[in-house]
DSSP file (Angstrom, degrees, kcal/mol; ACC not computed):
  #  RESIDUE AA STRUCTURE BP1 BP2  ACC     N-H-->O    O-->H-N    N-H-->O    O-->H-N    TCO  KAPPA ALPHA  PHI   PSI    X-CA   Y-CA   Z-CA
    1    1 A M              0   0    0      0, 0.0     2,-0.4     0, 0.0     0, 0.0   0.000 360.0 360.0 360.0 134.4 -259.4   11.6  -47.7
    2    2 A T        +     0   0    0      2,-0.0     2,-0.3     0, 0.0     0, 0.0  -0.916 360.0 178.6-119.9 151.8 -260.0    7.9  -48.3
    3    3 A T        -     0   0    0     -2,-0.4     2,-0.5     2,-0.0     0, 0.0  -0.954  27.4-117.2-145.5 163.4 -260.8    6.2  -51.6
    4    4 A T        -     0   0    0     -2,-0.3     2,-0.3     2,-0.0    -2,-0.0  -0.900  31.7-178.5-105.2 131.9 -261.4    2.7  -52.8
    5    5 A I        -     0   0    0     -2,-0.5     2,-0.5     2,-0.0    -2,-0.0  -0.933  22.3-131.4-126.6 154.3 -259.0    1.2  -55.4
    6    6 A R        -     0   0    0     -2,-0.3     2,-0.3     0, 0.0     3,-0.0  -0.897  27.9-178.3-104.2 131.1 -259.0   -2.1  -57.2
    7    7 A I        -     0   0    0     -2,-0.5     5,-0.0     1,-0.0    -2,-0.0  -0.902  36.8 -84.6-126.7 158.8 -255.8   -4.1  -57.2
    8    8 A N     >  -     0   0    0     -2,-0.3     4,-2.4     1,-0.1     5,-0.2  -0.266  37.5-122.7 -57.3 141.8 -254.8   -7.4  -58.8
    9    9 A E  H  > S+     0   0    0      1,-0.2     4,-2.2     2,-0.2     5,-0.2   0.870 112.0  53.0 -57.3 -40.1 -255.7  -10.4  -56.7
   10   10 A D  H  > S+     0   0    0      1,-0.2     4,-2.2     2,-0.2    -1,-0.2   0.908 109.9  47.6 -63.9 -41.3 -252.1  -11.6  -56.6
   11   11 A V  H  > S+     0   0    0      1,-0.2     4,-2.5     2,-0.2    -2,-0.2   0.898 109.4  54.6 -65.1 -39.6 -250.9   -8.1  -55.3
   12   12 A K  H  X S+     0   0    0     -4,-2.4     4,-2.1     1,-0.2    -2,-0.2   0.906 109.0  47.4 -60.3 -42.5 -253.7   -8.2  -52.7
   13   13 A Q  H  X S+     0   0    0     -4,-2.2     4,-2.5     2,-0.2    -1,-0.2   0.904 111.6  50.1 -67.2 -41.1 -252.5  -11.6  -51.4
   14   14 A L  H  X S+     0   0    0     -4,-2.2     4,-2.7     2,-0.2    -2,-0.2   0.894 110.6  50.3 -63.3 -39.2 -248.8  -10.4  -51.3
   15   15 A L  H  X S+     0   0    0     -4,-2.5     4,-2.2     2,-0.2    -1,-0.2   0.905 110.2  50.1 -64.0 -41.6 -249.9   -7.3  -49.4
   16   16 A K  H  X S+     0   0    0     -4,-2.1     4,-2.0     2,-0.2    -2,-0.2   0.911 112.6  46.8 -63.8 -42.8 -251.9   -9.4  -46.9
   17   17 A L  H  X S+     0   0    0     -4,-2.5     4,-2.5     2,-0.2    -2,-0.2   0.922 112.1  49.6 -64.4 -44.9 -248.8  -11.7  -46.4
   18   18 A K  H  X S+     0   0    0     -4,-2.7     4,-2.4     1,-0.2     6,-0.4   0.880 109.8  52.3 -62.8 -37.3 -246.5   -8.7  -46.0
   19   19 A S  H  X S+     0   0    0     -4,-2.2     4,-2.4     1,-0.2     5,-0.3   0.909 110.4  47.5 -63.9 -42.5 -248.9   -7.2  -43.4
   20   20 A A  H  < S+     0   0    0     -4,-2.0    -2,-0.2     1,-0.2    -1,-0.2   0.885 113.8  48.2 -66.2 -38.3 -248.9  -10.5  -41.4
   21   21 A E  H  < S+     0   0    0     -4,-2.5    -2,-0.2     1,-0.2    -1,-0.2   0.891 123.2  30.4 -68.5 -40.2 -245.1  -10.7  -41.5
   22   22 A T  H  < S-     0   0    0     -4,-2.4    -2,-0.2     2,-0.2    -3,-0.2   0.691  95.8-127.8 -96.5 -20.4 -244.5   -7.1  -40.5
   23   23 A G     <  +     0   0    0     -4,-2.4     2,-0.4     1,-0.3    -3,-0.1   0.553  67.2 130.8  80.2   6.6 -247.5   -6.4  -38.3
   24   24 A I        -     0   0    0     -6,-0.4    -1,-0.3    -5,-0.3    -2,-0.2  -0.775  65.2-106.7 -93.4 137.6 -248.1   -3.2  -40.3
   25   25 A T     >  -     0   0    0     -2,-0.4     4,-2.4     1,-0.1     5,-0.2  -0.203  21.4-119.7 -62.8 154.7 -251.6   -2.8  -41.6
   26   26 A Q  H  > S+     0   0    0      1,-0.2     4,-2.9     2,-0.2     5,-0.2   0.876 114.9  54.5 -61.1 -37.6 -252.4   -3.3  -45.2
   27   27 A L  H  > S+     0   0    0      2,-0.2     4,-2.6     1,-0.2    -1,-0.2   0.929 109.2  46.3 -62.4 -45.8 -253.6    0.3  -45.5
   28   28 A D  H  > S+     0   0    0      2,-0.2     4,-2.3     1,-0.2    -2,-0.2   0.902 114.5  48.1 -64.8 -40.0 -250.3    1.6  -44.1
   29   29 A L  H  X S+     0   0    0     -4,-2.4     4,-2.9     2,-0.2     5,-0.2   0.930 111.4  49.9 -65.3 -44.3 -248.3   -0.7  -46.4
   30   30 A A  H  X S+     0   0    0     -4,-2.9     4,-2.6     1,-0.2     5,-0.2   0.929 112.4  47.4 -60.4 -45.5 -250.3    0.3  -49.5
   31   31 A N  H  X S+     0   0    0     -4,-2.6     4,-2.5     2,-0.2     5,-0.2   0.911 112.7  49.9 -61.1 -42.4 -249.9    4.0  -48.7
   32   32 A K  H  X S+     0   0    0     -4,-2.3     4,-2.4    -5,-0.2    -2,-0.2   0.935 114.0  43.9 -61.4 -48.3 -246.1    3.5  -48.1
   33   33 A Y  H  X S+     0   0    0     -4,-2.9     4,-2.4     2,-0.2    -2,-0.2   0.884 114.8  48.2 -68.1 -39.7 -245.7    1.6  -51.4
   34   34 A I  H  X S+     0   0    0     -4,-2.6     4,-2.5    -5,-0.2    -1,-0.2   0.931 112.7  48.3 -66.6 -44.8 -247.8    4.0  -53.5
   35   35 A L  H  X S+     0   0    0     -4,-2.5     4,-2.3    -5,-0.2    -2,-0.2   0.918 112.4  48.9 -60.8 -44.2 -246.0    7.0  -52.0
   36   36 A K  H  X S+     0   0    0     -4,-2.4     4,-2.0    -5,-0.2    -1,-0.2   0.920 111.7  49.7 -61.8 -43.5 -242.6    5.4  -52.7
   37   37 A G  H  X S+     0   0    0     -4,-2.4     4,-1.2     1,-0.2    -2,-0.2   0.895 110.3  50.1 -62.3 -40.7 -243.7    4.6  -56.3
   38   38 A L  H  < S+     0   0    0     -4,-2.5    -1,-0.2     1,-0.2    -2,-0.2   0.894 111.1  49.1 -64.8 -39.9 -244.9    8.2  -56.9
   39   39 A K  H  < S+     0   0    0     -4,-2.3    -1,-0.2     1,-0.2    -2,-0.2   0.864 116.5  41.7 -67.7 -35.5 -241.6    9.6  -55.6
   40   40 A E  H  < S+     0   0    0     -4,-2.0     2,-0.4    -5,-0.2    -1,-0.2   0.573  87.0 112.2 -89.2 -10.1 -239.5    7.3  -57.8
   41   41 A D     <  +     0   0    0     -4,-1.2    -4,-0.0    -3,-0.2    -3,-0.0  -0.495  37.3 177.1 -70.2 120.6 -241.7    7.6  -60.9
   42   42 A D        +     0   0    0     -2,-0.4    -1,-0.1     2,-0.1    -4,-0.1   0.102  27.7 140.5-110.7  21.7 -239.9    9.5  -63.6
   43   43 A T        -     0   0    0      1,-0.1     2,-0.1     0, 0.0    -2,-0.0  -0.472  58.5-115.3 -63.5 126.7 -242.6    9.2  -66.2
   44   44 A P        -     0   0    0      0, 0.0     2,-0.4     0, 0.0    -1,-0.1  -0.388  32.0-155.4 -66.1 141.7 -242.7   12.4  -68.1
   45   45 A T        -     0   0    0      2,-0.1     0, 0.0    -2,-0.1     0, 0.0  -0.923  21.9-167.6-119.6 145.5 -246.0   14.3  -67.7
   46   46 A N        +     0   0    0     -2,-0.4     2,-0.5     2,-0.1    -1,-0.1  -0.133  42.3 140.4-116.0  33.8 -247.6   16.8  -70.0
   47   47 A I        -     0   0    0      1,-0.0     2,-0.3     0, 0.0    -2,-0.1  -0.662  43.3-142.8 -85.7 127.9 -250.1   17.9  -67.5
   48   48 A M        -     0   0    0     -2,-0.5     2,-0.1     1,-0.1    -2,-0.1  -0.625  19.5-115.2 -86.5 147.0 -250.8   21.7  -67.4
   49   49 A S     >  -     0   0    0     -2,-0.3     4,-2.3     1,-0.1     5,-0.2  -0.361  27.1-110.3 -73.6 161.6 -251.4   23.4  -64.1
   50   50 A I  H  > S+     0   0    0      1,-0.2     4,-2.6     2,-0.2     5,-0.2   0.895 120.9  51.9 -59.4 -40.7 -254.9   24.9  -63.5
   51   51 A S  H  > S+     0   0    0      1,-0.2     4,-2.3     2,-0.2    -1,-0.2   0.877 108.3  51.2 -66.7 -36.2 -253.3   28.4  -63.7
   52   52 A D  H  > S+     0   0    0      2,-0.2     4,-2.3     1,-0.2    -2,-0.2   0.918 111.8  47.2 -64.1 -43.0 -251.7   27.6  -67.1
   53   53 A I  H  X S+     0   0    0     -4,-2.3     4,-2.6     2,-0.2    -2,-0.2   0.926 112.5  48.9 -64.3 -45.3 -255.1   26.3  -68.4
   54   54 A E  H  X S+     0   0    0     -4,-2.6     4,-2.4     1,-0.2    -1,-0.2   0.901 111.4  50.0 -62.0 -41.0 -256.9   29.4  -67.1
   55   55 A A  H  X S+     0   0    0     -4,-2.3     4,-1.0     2,-0.2    -1,-0.2   0.907 111.8  48.3 -63.8 -41.6 -254.3   31.7  -68.7
   56   56 A M  H  X S+     0   0    0     -4,-2.3     4,-0.9     1,-0.2     3,-0.3   0.911 113.4  47.0 -65.2 -42.0 -254.6   29.9  -72.0
   57   57 A L  H  < S+     0   0    0     -4,-2.6     3,-0.4     1,-0.2    -2,-0.2   0.867 111.1  50.6 -69.2 -36.0 -258.4   30.1  -72.0
   58   58 A S  H  < S+     0   0    0     -4,-2.4    -1,-0.2     1,-0.2    -2,-0.2   0.687  98.8  68.9 -76.0 -16.2 -258.4   33.8  -71.0
   59   59 A F  H  < S+     0   0    0     -4,-1.0    -1,-0.2    -3,-0.3    -2,-0.2   0.882  86.5  78.3 -67.9 -38.9 -256.0   34.5  -73.9
   60   60 A D  S  < S-     0   0    0     -4,-0.9     3,-0.1    -3,-0.4     5,-0.0  -0.452  86.3-123.2 -72.9 142.5 -258.6   33.8  -76.5
   61   61 A K    >   -     0   0    0      1,-0.2     3,-1.6    -2,-0.1    -1,-0.1  -0.774  12.8-151.0 -84.6 120.0 -261.2   36.4  -77.2
   62   62 A P  T 3  S+     0   0    0      0, 0.0    -1,-0.2     0, 0.0     3,-0.1   0.818  96.9  53.7 -60.7 -29.2 -264.7   34.8  -76.7
   63   63 A E  T 3  S-     0   0    0      1,-0.3     2,-0.1    -3,-0.1    -2,-0.0   0.540 115.6-116.7 -83.5  -5.1 -266.2   37.1  -79.3
   64   64 A G    <   -     0   0    0     -3,-1.6     2,-0.5     1,-0.1    -1,-0.3  -0.310  26.1 -83.1  95.3 176.5 -263.6   36.1  -81.9
   65   65 A D    >>  -     0   0    0      1,-0.1     4,-1.0    -2,-0.1     3,-0.9  -0.965  21.6-158.1-128.8 115.5 -261.0   38.2  -83.7
   66   66 A E  H 3> S+     0   0    0     -2,-0.5     4,-1.1     1,-0.3    -1,-0.1   0.773  92.7  64.2 -64.1 -25.8 -261.9   40.3  -86.7
   67   67 A N  H 3> S+     0   0    0      1,-0.2     4,-0.8     2,-0.2    -1,-0.3   0.846  98.1  54.7 -66.4 -33.0 -258.2   40.3  -87.8
   68   68 A L  H X> S+     0   0    0     -3,-0.9     3,-0.7     1,-0.2     4,-0.5   0.866 101.8  57.8 -67.4 -34.6 -258.4   36.5  -88.3
   69   69 A E  H >< S+     0   0    0     -4,-1.0     3,-0.8     1,-0.2    -1,-0.2   0.832  99.9  58.4 -64.3 -31.1 -261.4   36.9  -90.6
   70   70 A K  H 3< S+     0   0    0     -4,-1.1    -1,-0.2     1,-0.2    -2,-0.2   0.790 102.8  54.1 -67.3 -27.0 -259.3   39.2  -92.9
   71   71 A L  H X< S+     0   0    0     -4,-0.8     3,-2.6    -3,-0.7     4,-0.3   0.605  78.2 121.4 -82.6 -11.6 -256.8   36.3  -93.3
   72   72 A D  T << S+     0   0    0     -3,-0.8    -3,-0.0    -4,-0.5    -4,-0.0  -0.327  86.6   6.4 -57.5 123.0 -259.5   33.9  -94.5
   73   73 A G  T 3  S+     0   0    0      2,-0.2    -1,-0.3    -2,-0.1    -2,-0.1   0.530  89.8 126.7  82.8   6.7 -258.6   32.7  -98.0
   74   74 A A  S <  S+     0   0    0     -3,-2.6     2,-0.3     1,-0.1    -2,-0.1   0.784  77.5  21.9 -69.1 -26.2 -255.2   34.5  -97.9
   75   75 A S  S    S-     0   0    0     -4,-0.3     2,-0.4     2,-0.0    -2,-0.2  -0.947  73.0-139.2-137.7 160.6 -253.4   31.2  -98.8
   76   76 A H        +     0   0    0     -2,-0.3     2,-0.3    -3,-0.0     3,-0.0  -0.964  23.1 166.4-124.1 138.2 -254.4   28.0 -100.4
   77   77 A S        -     0   0    0     -2,-0.4     4,-0.1     2,-0.2    -2,-0.0  -0.995  36.3-142.4-146.6 146.1 -253.3   24.5  -99.4
   78   78 A D  S    S+     0   0    0     -2,-0.3     3,-0.1     2,-0.1    -1,-0.1   0.576  76.7 101.3 -82.1  -9.2 -254.5   21.0 -100.3
   79   79 A L  S    S-     0   0    0      1,-0.1    -2,-0.2     2,-0.0     2,-0.1  -0.480  85.7-101.7 -75.0 145.9 -253.9   19.9  -96.8
   80   80 A P        -     0   0    0      0, 0.0    -1,-0.1     0, 0.0    -2,-0.1  -0.388  27.3-168.8 -66.7 144.2 -256.9   19.7  -94.5
   81   81 A T        +     0   0    0     -4,-0.1     2,-0.3    -2,-0.1    -2,-0.0   0.378  51.3 115.5-110.9  -0.4 -257.4   22.5  -92.1
   82   82 A N     >  -     0   0    0      1,-0.1     4,-2.7     2,-0.0     5,-0.2  -0.561  67.2-137.6 -70.0 128.1 -260.1   20.8  -90.0
   83   83 A S  H  > S+     0   0    0     -2,-0.3     4,-2.1     1,-0.2    -1,-0.1   0.836 102.6  52.8 -60.7 -33.5 -258.7   20.3  -86.5
   84   84 A V  H  > S+     0   0    0      2,-0.2     4,-1.8     1,-0.2    -1,-0.2   0.929 111.5  45.8 -67.3 -43.9 -260.2   16.7  -86.4
   85   85 A E  H  > S+     0   0    0      1,-0.2     4,-1.9     2,-0.2    -2,-0.2   0.898 111.5  52.5 -65.5 -40.4 -258.5   15.8  -89.6
   86   86 A L  H  X S+     0   0    0     -4,-2.7     4,-2.6     1,-0.2    -1,-0.2   0.894 107.6  51.7 -62.1 -39.7 -255.2   17.4  -88.5
   87   87 A K  H  X S+     0   0    0     -4,-2.1     4,-2.5     1,-0.2     6,-0.3   0.895 107.3  53.1 -64.4 -38.8 -255.3   15.4  -85.3
   88   88 A K  H  <>S+     0   0    0     -4,-1.8     5,-2.0     2,-0.2     6,-1.0   0.897 110.6  47.9 -61.8 -39.5 -255.8   12.2  -87.3
   89   89 A I  H ><5S+     0   0    0     -4,-1.9     3,-0.9     4,-0.2    -2,-0.2   0.943 113.1  46.7 -65.9 -47.8 -252.7   13.0  -89.4
   90   90 A V  H 3<5S+     0   0    0     -4,-2.6    -2,-0.2     1,-0.3    -1,-0.2   0.875 114.4  46.6 -63.9 -38.6 -250.6   13.8  -86.4
   91   91 A T  T 3<5S-     0   0    0     -4,-2.5    -1,-0.3    -5,-0.2    -2,-0.2   0.486 113.5-116.7 -85.2  -1.5 -251.6   10.7  -84.5
   92   92 A G  T < 5S+     0   0    0     -3,-0.9    -3,-0.2    -4,-0.5    -4,-0.1   0.639  82.7 119.6  80.5  13.0 -251.1    8.5  -87.6
   93   93 A K  S   <S+     0   0    0     -5,-2.0     2,-0.3    -6,-0.3    -4,-0.2   0.338  73.6  43.4 -92.6   7.8 -254.7    7.5  -87.8
   94   94 A Y  S    S-     0   0    0     -6,-1.0     2,-0.7    -5,-0.2    -2,-0.2  -0.962  72.6-143.6-153.4 130.9 -255.1    9.0  -91.3
   95   95 A D    >   -     0   0    0     -2,-0.3     3,-1.1     1,-0.1    -6,-0.1  -0.869   7.7-168.8-102.0 114.3 -252.8    8.8  -94.2
   96   96 A I  T 3  S+     0   0    0     -2,-0.7    -1,-0.1     1,-0.2    -7,-0.0   0.633  84.0  61.9 -76.1 -12.4 -252.7   12.1  -96.2
   97   97 A F  T 3         0   0    0      1,-0.2    -1,-0.2     0, 0.0    -2,-0.0   0.323 360.0 360.0 -97.6   9.3 -250.8   10.4  -99.1
   98   98 A R    <         0   0    0     -3,-1.1    -1,-0.2     0, 0.0    -2,-0.1   0.489 360.0 360.0 -73.2 360.0 -253.5    7.9 -100.0
């Protein structure tokens, strides 16, 4: 598989110089550097696997759950229960104490 990527002009020039110095093609150098960077990257990831996503999606009943409807109104809270509002609170984009 080949793909096109955009890189900074300065990096492009350094890659061209390194290629001229070593005799290794720019493509081979780019692949080498990217692979090395990927191997050394210790950035934590929260990416779910396809099988994890499929398992999570198949867990929910598409038709809904009648037991959840029985719980509707069982408790009262002044906090928002709207998922969009909750996300705003969690991400700090909304202040619930205003």
